[in-house]
C-alpha positions, 0 to 999 in steps of 0.5 A: 499499499505504501507505493499505491497510486493514490494517498487518501486522506479522510477527515471523519469529522463530528459534523462533516466528513471530507475526503481528499487525495494525492495521485502520485502519477501527476507530474506535479502531485498535489493534494486535492478534494473528492466530491462525495455523492450523497441523497439530498432528497429521496430519489435525488443524488448530488456530489458535494465536497463534504458529507455531513456526519448524519445517519438516518435510520427511516421507517421504510414504509414511509419511503418509496422502493429505492428512494435512498439508493445511490449508484452502487447500491444493488439492493433497496438502501434502508439508511441514508448518510449525509445531506439528506440525513441532516435535513430530515434531523430537525424533524425526525431527531429520533431517527437521526444519528449525530455526533457519532464521533464524540461518543467514541471517546464517551467512557461512561457508555458502552460504545459497541452497544446500540445506543444511538440516536441517543434518547430515542424511543425507537428500536431501530439504534446502532452503536457509535462505531457501527455509525462511524463504520457507515460514514466510512462505508459510504465514502469507500463505496463513493470512492471505488464507484467514482475512481475504480469502476474500471481498474479494481487495483484502484479500489480504496482498500488497495490505496494508502488511507490516512484518517484523521482523530482528534489529538486528545483521543486516548488509545481506547477511542483510537482503537474503536476508530480502527474498528469502525474503519475495518468494519468498512473494509479499510486499512488505515493510518491515524494521524492527528487532526491539528497535525494534518491542518498544519501539514495543509498549511506547510503544502500551501506554502511550501516555498515560503513558510520557513519565512513565517516562523523562526527557531525557538519559537512555537506555533499554536494549532486551535482546532475548534470543531463541531464536537471537540476543541483541540489544541497543539503546540508545535516547535520550531527548532534549528538543527545545523542551520535547517529548521525542523518542526517537532510537535510538543504538546496536545491538550486534554480531550475537551468535548466543546464545540459547535454542537455546545453552541447550537444547544445554547441557542436552542435554550434561548429559543426555549426562554423566548417560547416560554414553554418547556419543550420535550426531549424530541422537540428539543432535539428537533430544535438544536437541529433547526438551530444548527441550520439557522446558525449556518445560514446566518453565519455564511450569508452576510445579507441574512439578519434573521432566521425563522425557527419552527418547533413541531407540536407534541400532541396528535395534532402536530401542525396545530400545536407548532411554535414558531420564533426567530434567531437574529444575527445579533442573538448569535453574536451576543450568546456565542461571543460572551458564552464561548470566548469571554476576555480572561487574563493568562493564567485563568483557569476553567470553572470546576462546577460540581455536577449533579449526581443524577442526570439525563443520559448524553454526552459529557460535555465540558462544564466550562464553555469558555475556549478562552479559559481552556486555552489559558490552561493549556498554554500554562502548562505547555507553553515553552519557557523563557530563560527567567521561567515565564511562559513563552507564548506562540509566535503564531496560531493556525485556526482550523474547525468549522467554528474558526470560520466565524470572524467574530469568535476567531477574532476574539480568541486572537485578541485574548491571546494577544492580550497575554503577550507583549509581542504580537502573534501572527495568524497564519492562514490556510485556503479553506478550513473546511477541507484543510484536515483532509488535504493535509492528511493526504499530503502527510502520506505523501510526505512519509514517502520522503517527498517534504519536511516531516513533523516530528511528533510521537504519542500524544499521552503517556500510558499506564497500567494499573498494579495492585499491591498484594496484600492481606484484605483489610475491612474498608480499604481496597488493596493500593493501586499503583500505576506503571508507565508502559508507553512514555510520552513522545513514543514514536509509532511503531515502537515496542518495549520490554517494560523493567518491572520484576515480580509481576504476577498474572491471574490465569483462568478466571475473571479479572480487571485491568485499569489503564491511565493516560496522561498528556501532562506528565511528559518526562515519565520514563518507561517502567516508573511506578506512581503510587496510589496518591499520584493517580489523580494527576491521570485520566482513568481510561474505561477498564477492561474485564478479560478471563486469561485462558490456560490450556489446562483449564485450571482457574485461580493460578498466577503466572510469574510474567514480564510485560511488553508494550507496543505502540503500532504503526497506526497509533494503537496500544497492545500489551503482551505478558510473557511467561517467565521460564516457558514459551507462553504469552498472552495478548491483552486486547482493549475490551471496549464494551460492556464488562463481560466474563467470557472475553478472552485474552489470546494465547499463543505459543 
């Protein structure tokens, strides 16, 4: 695949997905967009540069035979992905899946179970992984139809595919993304979205980028998308007279973006209506506000959009509620609510959450992007000689939200207020397509065609080690955390973890706890953090497995050594090797609910 004709970049976005490619046989290879055919209305198809990340699960009796068919369908399609799915989301929210990618990193749910659309009472549901797989299946089928109908060697599974993920995705969320890609028949390499956007900027400024940065400085990539906010810092270094680039930090996973803004607008409309909407009405209102926001932000002449909410009784039309959303309301609600002015060093508000809440995504409790940015730079910015923070010399905005001048300018102004030196905005041509185009170009760069950003793992990873001790009433055994992958580890690396006296329980259900951190960048392989240091780590979903033994015995403890691997595609694998024998077990992420019949592979 490394020498395939095409290098394909896929931005699997929370609200929109895009595709780009490089044809290596072109005289001057370039990253270009791929238009994706999709249903825009029953029986109508149109190709567009973006595929809205919406999945419609209709009641088929309400649609005519073949009304959702695309050119590659051999049988009547019973789902729709893209523009039509997004269109009906405001009127049939219980049958439309949205924000599936955000659910991939939601550790409080079983991400392999059919839980979407969230809150829907309809029986027809899919898992977050299945929803993402449906988007990728659509993209794969569209590619094969357009690019490989006459030459099977050009099918997408025969090409090099780069799939982007948020920089803050941990190993579990990355593994789920890989599972979705595999379900769609794709062999992929993962790339962080902010890096992809920066590769696109490098490609667009290939002859001049060195004039816009200087050694010893850093560049902030501010990626505010539909569902997540990602901050990344890229350092510029002088290596023997040549400038090199090194991704030096990424932020924590922040579930904050355009989705939160749509919800904010919906609640403002509900206040104007002076009535409490039921969950179905609110879901429809949120989708309507998203569409109104996009129209107001894209049309400079538009000042107001009408909002309609269907009734909740048997007479839906008679109970219809109407309101309107104005440009001024968008400016006020979003500017003050999401980008307030603040001092450098300001911390996010840590509101105490209610113990009982409705089922949904775990959004960030503080909506202030500027305070999240302050926290990120306080922790990760380069340092001056006096120990003070050396703020970025340049900022690259990316993500759909960054297209709104009002929000982008406010973030820029706040960042400049923190520094004596003005930060330069470095711009790309089209932020909607930058990630996909940058991903495709990254694949081309990997073949030795241009400068490559040095990066490695954005997280340090740890496995929980329980102390062997007598039972003490009211106190669980102490749990330490063993570093198995240090920050900055290059993809494709493997290690024998230096830890003695490890015992592995064989033949009975046992739980494995995992932790990650984007902040503990100095921890070395094999360092053991005690139970009082775990608060500084982010705990991932635990895994419950049964490690099988050929003898069938249970409760035995095998003396093992531990080997960790960060694969070429950026996922984590762990191997336990029994000392004084050839037996070994691979610990695979059990990403669903805890299950007593899941097994860890045993191999000789």
